[in-house]
C-alpha positions as CSV (number, residue, x, y, z in Angstrom):
1,M,1.5,13.7,3.8
2,R,1.2,10.0,4.4
3,Y,4.1,8.3,6.2
4,V,5.8,5.0,5.4
5,Y,7.3,3.5,8.5
6,G,9.9,0.7,8.0
7,L,9.1,0.8,4.3
8,T,5.6,-0.5,4.8
9,S,2.9,1.6,3.3
10,A,0.1,2.5,1.5
11,L,-0.9,2.5,-2.5
12,L,-0.3,1.9,-7.3
13,L,-1.5,1.3,-10.8
14,G,-0.2,1.2,-14.4
15,G,-1.0,2.5,-17.8
16,A,0.3,4.8,-20.5
17,A,1.0,8.4,-19.9
18,A,-1.4,10.8,-21.6
19,T,-2.1,14.4,-22.3
20,L,-5.1,15.9,-20.6
21,V,-7.8,17.3,-22.9
22,T,-10.8,19.1,-21.4
23,G,-12.5,21.0,-24.2
24,Y,-12.1,24.4,-22.6
25,P,-12.1,27.1,-25.2
26,A,-8.7,28.3,-24.2
27,G,-7.6,29.4,-27.7
28,A,-3.8,29.7,-27.8
29,Q,-3.3,28.8,-24.1
30,V,-0.1,26.8,-23.6
31,A,1.0,24.7,-20.7
32,Q,3.6,26.3,-18.4
33,N,5.9,23.4,-19.2
34,E,5.4,23.6,-23.0
35,S,7.2,26.8,-23.6
36,S,9.9,27.0,-26.3
37,E,12.1,28.6,-23.7
38,M,12.2,25.4,-21.6
39,S,15.2,23.9,-23.5
40,K,17.2,27.1,-22.7
41,M,16.7,26.7,-19.0
42,V,18.5,23.3,-18.9
43,P,20.6,23.4,-22.1
44,R,22.0,19.9,-21.6
45,A,21.5,16.8,-19.6
46,G,22.2,17.3,-15.9
47,A,21.6,20.1,-13.4
48,P,21.3,23.7,-14.5
49,A,23.5,26.4,-12.8
50,S,20.2,27.4,-11.1
51,F,16.7,26.0,-10.9
52,A,15.3,29.6,-10.7
53,D,14.1,29.9,-14.3
54,L,12.6,26.5,-14.3
55,T,10.8,27.2,-11.0
56,A,9.5,30.6,-12.2
57,Q,8.0,28.9,-15.2
58,L,6.3,26.1,-13.3
59,A,5.4,27.4,-9.9
60,P,2.3,29.4,-11.0
61,A,0.5,26.1,-11.7
62,V,1.2,24.7,-8.2
63,V,-1.4,25.5,-5.5
64,N,-2.2,25.1,-1.9
65,I,-5.2,23.0,-0.9
66,S,-7.0,23.3,2.4
67,T,-10.1,21.7,3.8
68,R,-12.5,22.4,6.6
69,Q,-13.8,19.3,8.3
70,K,-16.3,18.4,10.9
71,V,-15.3,15.6,13.2
72,Q,-17.4,13.9,15.9
73,V,-15.7,13.4,19.3
74,A,-16.9,12.1,22.6
75,S,-18.4,14.6,25.0
76,G,-19.4,14.9,28.6
77,A,-17.7,16.0,31.8
78,G,-14.0,15.3,31.8
79,A,-13.9,14.6,28.1
80,N,-10.4,14.2,26.7
81,P,-9.4,17.5,25.0
82,F,-7.1,15.6,22.7
83,A,-9.9,13.3,21.4
84,G,-9.9,12.9,17.7
85,T,-6.2,13.9,17.4
86,P,-3.1,11.7,17.2
87,F,-2.5,12.5,20.9
88,E,-5.8,10.9,22.0
89,G,-5.1,8.3,24.7
90,L,-1.6,9.6,25.6
91,F,-2.8,11.5,28.7
92,G,-5.1,8.9,30.2
93,G,-8.8,8.7,31.0
94,G,-10.9,11.7,30.0
95,G,-13.3,10.0,27.6
96,G,-16.2,9.5,30.0
97,G,-19.4,11.4,30.6
98,G,-21.7,9.3,28.4
99,G,-23.0,12.4,26.7
100,A,-23.9,12.7,23.0
101,P,-21.0,13.1,20.6
102,Q,-19.9,16.7,19.9
103,T,-18.8,18.0,16.5
104,R,-15.6,20.0,16.2
105,E,-13.9,21.7,13.3
106,A,-10.6,20.4,11.9
107,Q,-8.4,21.4,9.0
108,S,-6.0,19.7,6.6
109,L,-3.4,21.1,4.2
110,G,-1.8,19.8,1.1
111,S,-0.7,20.6,-2.4
112,G,-1.9,20.2,-5.9
113,F,-1.3,21.3,-9.5
114,I,-3.5,22.7,-12.2
115,V,-3.7,20.5,-15.4
116,S,-5.9,22.6,-17.6
117,A,-6.6,26.3,-18.3
118,D,-10.2,25.9,-17.3
119,G,-9.3,24.9,-13.7
120,Y,-9.0,21.1,-13.3
121,L,-6.4,20.2,-10.8
122,V,-4.9,17.1,-9.3
123,T,-4.0,16.2,-5.7
124,N,-3.9,13.1,-3.4
125,N,-7.2,11.6,-2.3
126,H,-6.0,11.7,1.4
127,V,-5.5,15.5,1.1
128,I,-9.3,16.1,0.6
129,T,-10.7,13.1,2.5
130,A,-11.6,13.3,6.2
131,E,-10.3,10.5,8.5
132,G,-12.6,8.4,10.6
133,K,-16.1,9.7,10.9
134,G,-15.2,13.2,9.8
135,Q,-16.9,15.0,6.9
136,V,-15.3,17.5,4.6
137,E,-17.3,20.7,4.6
138,S,-15.3,22.8,2.1
139,I,-12.2,22.7,0.0
140,T,-10.2,25.9,-0.8
141,V,-7.5,26.3,-3.4
142,T,-5.0,29.1,-2.9
143,M,-3.0,30.3,-5.9
144,P,0.7,31.4,-5.5
145,D,-0.4,35.0,-5.6
146,G,-2.8,34.5,-2.7
147,T,-6.0,34.3,-4.7
148,E,-8.5,31.8,-3.2
149,Y,-11.1,29.8,-5.0
150,P,-13.7,27.3,-3.6
151,A,-13.1,23.9,-5.2
152,K,-15.5,21.3,-6.3
153,L,-14.6,17.6,-6.0
154,I,-14.9,16.1,-9.4
155,G,-13.8,12.6,-8.6
156,K,-11.5,10.6,-6.3
157,D,-9.9,7.1,-6.2
158,A,-8.9,5.8,-2.8
159,A,-7.0,2.8,-4.2
160,S,-4.5,5.0,-6.2
161,D,-4.8,7.9,-3.7
162,L,-5.7,10.4,-6.5
163,A,-8.3,13.1,-6.7
164,V,-9.4,15.7,-9.2
165,L,-10.8,19.1,-8.2
166,K,-12.3,22.0,-10.3
167,I,-12.1,25.7,-9.7
168,D,-13.8,28.4,-11.7
169,A,-11.8,31.5,-12.6
170,K,-12.7,34.4,-14.8
171,K,-9.6,34.0,-16.8
172,P,-7.5,31.1,-18.2
173,L,-5.3,29.6,-15.5
174,P,-1.6,28.6,-15.7
175,F,-1.3,24.8,-16.0
176,V,1.2,22.0,-16.5
177,K,1.1,18.6,-18.3
178,F,2.1,15.1,-17.5
179,G,5.3,13.8,-18.9
180,D,6.4,10.2,-19.4
181,S,7.7,8.7,-16.1
182,R,8.9,5.6,-18.0
183,N,11.8,7.6,-19.2
184,A,13.0,8.5,-15.7
185,R,16.3,7.0,-14.7
186,V,18.0,6.7,-11.4
187,G,20.3,9.7,-11.0
188,D,18.1,12.1,-13.0
189,W,17.6,15.5,-11.4
190,V,14.1,16.4,-10.3
191,I,12.4,19.3,-8.4
192,A,9.4,19.1,-6.1
193,I,7.1,22.1,-5.6
194,G,4.5,22.2,-2.9
195,N,3.4,23.7,0.5
196,P,5.2,21.8,3.3
197,F,3.7,22.7,6.7
198,G,1.5,25.2,5.0
199,L,4.4,27.6,4.4
200,G,3.4,28.4,0.8
201,G,5.2,27.7,-2.4
202,T,8.4,25.8,-1.6
203,V,10.9,24.3,-4.0
204,T,13.3,21.4,-3.3
205,A,15.7,19.7,-5.7
206,G,17.1,16.2,-5.7
207,I,17.5,13.1,-7.9
208,V,15.5,10.1,-8.7
209,S,16.7,7.6,-6.2
210,A,14.8,4.6,-7.5
211,V,12.2,3.8,-10.2
212,Y,9.3,1.5,-9.4
213,R,10.2,1.3,-5.8
214,N,8.3,-1.4,-4.0
215,T,7.9,-0.4,-0.3
216,G,6.6,-3.8,0.9
217,A,3.1,-2.5,1.5
218,G,1.7,-4.7,-1.2
219,G,-1.1,-3.9,-3.5
220,A,-1.3,-2.7,-7.1
221,Y,0.0,0.7,-6.3
222,D,3.1,-0.1,-4.3
223,R,5.2,1.1,-7.3
224,Y,6.7,4.5,-6.7
225,L,9.4,6.9,-7.9
226,Q,11.7,7.5,-5.0
227,T,13.6,10.8,-4.6
228,D,15.9,12.5,-2.1
229,A,14.3,15.9,-2.8
230,S,13.0,17.1,0.5
231,I,9.4,16.2,0.9
232,N,7.5,17.0,4.1
233,R,4.0,17.2,5.6
234,G,1.9,19.3,3.2
235,N,3.8,18.3,0.1
236,S,1.2,15.6,-0.6
237,G,-0.4,16.0,-4.0
238,G,2.3,18.3,-5.3
239,P,4.1,17.7,-8.6
240,M,7.6,16.3,-9.1
241,F,9.1,17.8,-12.3
242,D,12.0,16.5,-14.5
243,M,14.4,18.9,-16.0
244,S,12.2,19.3,-19.1
245,G,9.5,20.7,-16.7
246,Q,7.2,17.7,-17.2
247,V,5.2,16.3,-14.3
248,I,6.7,12.8,-13.9
249,G,5.3,12.1,-10.4
250,I,2.8,13.2,-7.7
251,N,4.4,13.5,-4.3
252,N,2.6,11.0,-2.0
253,A,4.4,9.6,1.0
254,I,7.7,9.6,2.9
255,F,9.7,7.1,4.8
256,S,10.3,8.7,8.2
257,P,11.1,7.3,11.5
258,T,11.1,10.8,12.9
259,G,8.1,12.4,11.2
260,G,10.3,14.7,9.1
261,S,12.1,14.3,5.8
262,V,15.1,12.0,5.9
263,G,15.7,12.1,2.2
264,I,13.4,9.2,1.2
265,G,10.2,10.4,-0.5
266,F,7.8,8.6,-2.8
267,A,5.8,9.9,-5.8
268,I,3.1,8.2,-7.8
269,P,4.5,7.8,-11.4
270,A,2.9,9.9,-14.1
271,E,2.3,6.7,-16.2
272,T,0.1,5.6,-13.3
273,A,-1.7,8.8,-12.6
274,A,-2.4,10.3,-16.0
275,P,-4.8,7.7,-17.3
276,L,-6.7,7.7,-14.0
277,V,-6.9,11.5,-13.9
278,Q,-8.4,11.5,-17.4
279,K,-11.1,9.0,-16.3
280,L,-11.9,11.0,-13.1
281,I,-12.3,14.2,-15.2
282,K,-14.6,12.5,-17.6
283,G,-16.6,10.9,-14.8
284,E,-15.8,7.4,-15.9
285,A,-15.8,4.5,-13.5
286,I,-12.3,3.1,-12.7
287,E,-12.5,-0.7,-12.9
288,R,-9.7,-3.0,-12.1
289,G,-9.1,-6.7,-12.3
290,Y,-9.3,-8.9,-9.1
291,L,-8.6,-12.5,-8.4
292,G,-9.6,-12.8,-4.7
293,V,-6.3,-13.9,-3.0
294,R,-4.2,-12.7,-0.2
295,I,-0.5,-12.7,-1.2
296,Q,3.0,-12.5,0.2
297,P,6.2,-11.7,-1.6
298,I,8.7,-14.6,-1.9
299,N,11.3,-13.5,0.7
300,E,14.5,-15.4,1.6
301,D,12.8,-17.5,4.3
302,L,9.9,-18.5,2.0
303,A,12.1,-19.3,-0.9
304,D,14.4,-21.5,1.3
305,S,11.4,-23.3,2.8
306,L,10.0,-24.0,-0.7
307,G,13.3,-24.7,-2.4
308,L,12.6,-21.8,-4.9
309,E,14.6,-19.0,-6.5
310,H,14.7,-15.8,-4.5
311,N,12.7,-12.7,-5.4
312,K,10.6,-14.4,-8.0
313,G,6.9,-14.9,-7.8
314,E,4.4,-14.3,-5.0
315,F,3.0,-16.7,-2.5
316,I,-0.7,-17.3,-2.1
317,Q,-1.7,-17.1,1.6
318,M,-5.4,-17.4,1.2
319,V,-8.0,-17.8,-1.6
320,E,-11.4,-16.3,-1.3
321,P,-14.2,-19.0,-1.6
322,D,-16.1,-18.7,-4.9
323,G,-13.7,-15.9,-6.1
324,A,-12.0,-15.8,-9.5
325,A,-8.8,-17.5,-8.2
326,A,-10.8,-20.3,-6.5
327,K,-12.8,-20.9,-9.6
328,S,-9.6,-21.3,-11.6
329,G,-8.3,-24.0,-9.2
330,M,-5.8,-21.8,-7.4
331,Q,-5.0,-22.9,-3.8
332,A,-3.4,-21.5,-0.7
333,G,0.2,-22.4,-0.8
334,D,0.6,-21.9,-4.6
335,V,3.4,-19.6,-5.9
336,V,2.3,-17.5,-8.8
337,V,5.2,-16.9,-11.2
338,K,3.4,-15.6,-14.3
339,V,0.2,-13.7,-15.0
340,N,-1.0,-13.3,-18.6
341,N,2.4,-14.4,-19.8
342,K,4.2,-11.7,-17.8
343,E,6.6,-12.6,-15.0
344,V,5.8,-11.7,-11.4
345,T,8.7,-9.7,-10.0
346,R,9.3,-7.1,-7.3
347,D,8.8,-4.3,-9.9
348,Q,5.8,-6.0,-11.5
349,N,3.9,-7.8,-8.7
350,L,0.8,-9.9,-8.9
351,S,-1.6,-7.1,-7.8
352,F,-0.2,-4.7,-10.4
353,L,-0.5,-7.2,-13.2
354,V,-4.0,-8.3,-12.3
355,S,-5.3,-4.8,-11.7
356,N,-4.4,-3.8,-15.2
357,V,-6.5,-6.6,-16.7
358,A,-10.0,-5.7,-17.7
359,P,-12.7,-7.5,-15.6
360,G,-14.2,-10.4,-17.5
361,A,-11.0,-11.2,-19.4
362,R,-9.7,-14.8,-19.3
363,I,-6.0,-15.1,-18.7
364,P,-3.4,-17.8,-18.1
365,I,-1.8,-17.9,-14.6
366,E,1.3,-20.0,-14.1
367,V,1.8,-21.4,-10.6
368,I,4.2,-23.7,-8.7
369,R,2.5,-26.2,-6.5
370,N,4.4,-28.8,-4.5
371,G,7.5,-28.1,-6.7
372,K,5.6,-28.6,-10.0
373,R,4.7,-25.9,-12.5
374,M,1.1,-25.8,-13.9
375,T,-1.0,-23.3,-15.8
376,L,-4.5,-22.3,-14.6
377,N,-7.0,-20.2,-16.5
378,A,-8.8,-17.5,-14.6
379,T,-11.7,-15.2,-15.6
380,V,-10.7,-11.9,-13.9
381,A,-13.4,-10.4,-11.6
382,K,-14.0,-6.7,-10.8
383,R,-12.0,-5.4,-7.9
384,P,-14.2,-4.4,-4.9
385,T,-14.0,-1.0,-3.2
386,E,-11.3,-0.5,-0.6
387,E,-13.9,-0.4,2.1
388,E,-15.3,-3.8,1.0
389,L,-11.8,-5.3,0.8
390,Q,-11.0,-4.1,4.3
391,Q,-14.2,-5.7,5.7
392,S,-13.5,-9.0,3.9
393,F,-10.0,-9.3,5.4
394,D,-10.6,-8.0,8.9
395,A,-10.2,-10.7,11.5
396,N,-11.8,-10.7,15.0
397,S,-9.3,-11.5,17.7
398,D,-10.6,-13.9,20.4
399,Q,-8.0,-14.7,22.9
400,G,-10.2,-16.8,25.1
401,D,-9.0,-18.7,28.1
402,D,-5.5,-20.3,28.2
403,A,-6.2,-23.5,30.0
404,F,-5.2,-26.3,27.5
405,G,-2.2,-27.8,29.2
406,N,1.3,-27.1,30.3
407,A,4.5,-27.1,28.2
408,P,6.6,-30.2,28.5
409,T,9.8,-30.1,30.4
410,Q,13.2,-29.8,28.6
411,Q,13.6,-33.5,28.9
412,E,10.3,-34.2,27.3
413,Q,11.1,-32.1,24.2
414,G,12.1,-34.0,21.1
415,A,14.2,-33.2,18.1
416,V,11.4,-31.3,16.4
417,E,10.9,-28.9,19.3
418,K,14.6,-28.2,19.4
419,S,14.7,-27.6,15.7
420,L,11.7,-25.3,15.7
421,G,12.1,-23.7,19.1
422,M,8.6,-24.6,20.3
423,S,6.7,-27.4,21.9
424,V,3.3,-28.7,20.8
425,T,0.5,-30.9,21.8
426,P,-2.3,-32.6,19.7
427,L,-5.4,-30.5,19.0
428,T,-8.4,-32.0,20.8
429,S,-12.0,-30.9,20.3
430,Q,-12.0,-29.3,23.8
431,I,-8.8,-27.3,23.0
432,A,-10.3,-26.3,19.6
433,R,-13.4,-24.9,21.3
434,Q,-11.2,-22.9,23.7
435,L,-9.2,-21.5,20.8
436,G,-12.3,-20.7,18.7
437,A,-11.3,-23.1,15.9
438,A,-13.9,-24.5,13.6
439,D,-15.3,-27.9,14.2
440,G,-13.2,-30.6,12.5
441,T,-10.0,-28.6,12.6
442,K,-6.9,-30.9,12.7
443,G,-3.5,-30.0,13.8
444,V,-1.2,-29.5,16.8
445,V,-1.2,-26.6,19.3
446,V,1.8,-24.6,20.3
447,L,2.3,-24.7,24.0
448,A,5.5,-22.7,24.4
449,V,7.9,-20.8,22.1
450,D,11.6,-20.0,22.6
451,P,11.6,-16.2,22.1
452,N,15.1,-16.4,20.6
453,S,14.0,-18.9,17.9
454,D,13.0,-17.8,14.4
455,A,9.4,-18.8,15.3
456,G,9.5,-16.6,18.3
457,Q,10.9,-13.7,16.4
458,K,8.1,-14.1,13.8
459,G,5.3,-13.9,16.4
460,F,4.5,-17.6,17.1
461,A,2.8,-17.8,20.5
462,R,1.0,-20.2,22.8
463,G,-2.3,-21.2,21.2
464,F,-1.2,-21.1,17.6
465,I,-2.5,-24.1,15.7
466,I,-0.1,-25.7,13.2
467,L,-2.2,-27.2,10.4
468,E,0.4,-28.1,7.8
469,A,4.1,-28.5,7.5
470,N,6.1,-28.8,4.3
471,G,2.8,-28.9,2.3
472,K,1.3,-31.9,4.3
473,P,-1.3,-32.0,7.0
474,V,-0.2,-32.2,10.6
475,T,-2.4,-34.2,13.0
476,N,0.1,-35.1,15.7
477,Q,3.7,-34.6,16.7
478,A,4.9,-37.5,14.6
479,D,3.7,-35.7,11.4
480,L,5.6,-32.7,12.4
481,N,8.7,-34.9,13.2
482,A,8.4,-36.4,9.7
483,A,8.0,-33.0,8.0
484,V,11.1,-31.5,9.7
485,A,13.1,-34.6,8.9
486,A,12.1,-34.4,5.2
487,V,13.1,-30.8,5.0
488,K,16.5,-31.5,6.5
489,A,17.0,-34.5,4.2
490,D,16.3,-32.2,1.2
491,G,19.1,-29.8,2.4
492,R,16.7,-26.9,3.1
493,S,17.3,-24.6,6.1
494,A,13.7,-23.5,6.6
495,I,10.3,-25.2,6.7
496,L,6.9,-23.8,5.6
497,L,4.2,-24.0,8.2
498,R,0.5,-23.3,7.8
499,V,-0.7,-21.9,11.1
500,Q,-3.8,-20.4,12.6
501,P,-3.4,-17.8,15.2
502,R,-6.2,-17.4,17.7
503,G,-9.3,-15.9,16.1
504,Q,-7.6,-15.2,12.8
505,P,-7.4,-16.8,9.4
506,A,-4.8,-19.5,8.6
507,T,-1.6,-18.2,7.2
508,F,1.7,-19.6,5.8
509,V,4.9,-18.8,7.7
510,P,8.4,-20.0,6.8
511,V,10.4,-20.9,9.9
512,R,14.2,-21.4,9.9
513,L,15.4,-24.5,11.6
514,R,18.0,-24.4,14.4
């Protein structure tokens, strides 16, 4: 089970719900959730007097999934016995020895559900994928009656966190079908079946707490069904059923400050999962649209610094050179409000809209730049793999020496420093070299930050370079003075700064004025 701490997580996609077809000669085989008796189990809208009949019908199609992995760990005298585990580093030292790495066995547990009589089943990608340098040696599926089958990995998709396995049985297997998660409403009853903590088949009930919940993690897949049905470690990959017995979600992550269930669980909607599962079964490549931008939701501070409406659109922090967005004319600092004539909102973010456009399609993109609306036309590219994306956005931190001057005294600080809560000095070529900035970089360098200011709370630190303020270049303190004055004259309570932390790409940060 993946964890979402502080509502920041991992992974989504869109599409129409679909019925899985495999071509297995199953004759009159019927899905467990397609029985004519289903309507009698929950005769009217709402919760039944008991979930027992519904559970008895559905549970045979829900399985336990376990893997055996081989993980490389450091070896040698005094090696840390906790190496390769979440407790590595908590007990000090122990990693020395300089010997060759050793291989140890590890296990993982999760849940899944069978979607065809011939043994195709669905789970989360993270359930059957080893972390770090580990390698999965085998995958075992255990049926509710204890029967075990070796499983073959048919296909997986890290971006949506979905995987399809196949087991071979001598007889048709019980299976369930996807329903239409688009019909889910907040307050609807649901049940989750899975194997928390490896205990075996466990059923929990709750309601749909939110539909299309955006956790703040970003990406095309940050679009979940939220439930208060108890979900814990080991429930990953298990099904979430509605009262018609249809799979409307795949349990995927929880929000948990403690590591256990606190009543906030997330499931991948069936409308997201079903089309991808079909493609994985058929061996088809999953291609998604891609613009090549780094984005940020329009929060209250950003909206106030730009003078825009709250919770509408997304802010462009960075544009990849030679990418689809760059070729369309998109720039860092733009606010995207529409993609292919669809509004960008919390429930329908930029990544979701673009990912569901076929690579090669040409679409209109409406942006706000310096307060003016304009329409750009972009030819959507193919989204790289998650590994390639990670490499392209990784930044090497280079703290360097801190010897570029002292902060001015309180008497030397002007109105700008008091408004922003920080003092600055012009960026010279010598300071730029010390900070690892590119030749020709123009701006002012932060010397000191009041930790109680909004800038201090947002991580501003000595050595940050302020490149732009209020959409205009900053080359000296006078430019920063003018930008702050202009924002105040416009009646805004925040200013948008483009800053470059040491050794990292430039980014836009809204800072509230004091």
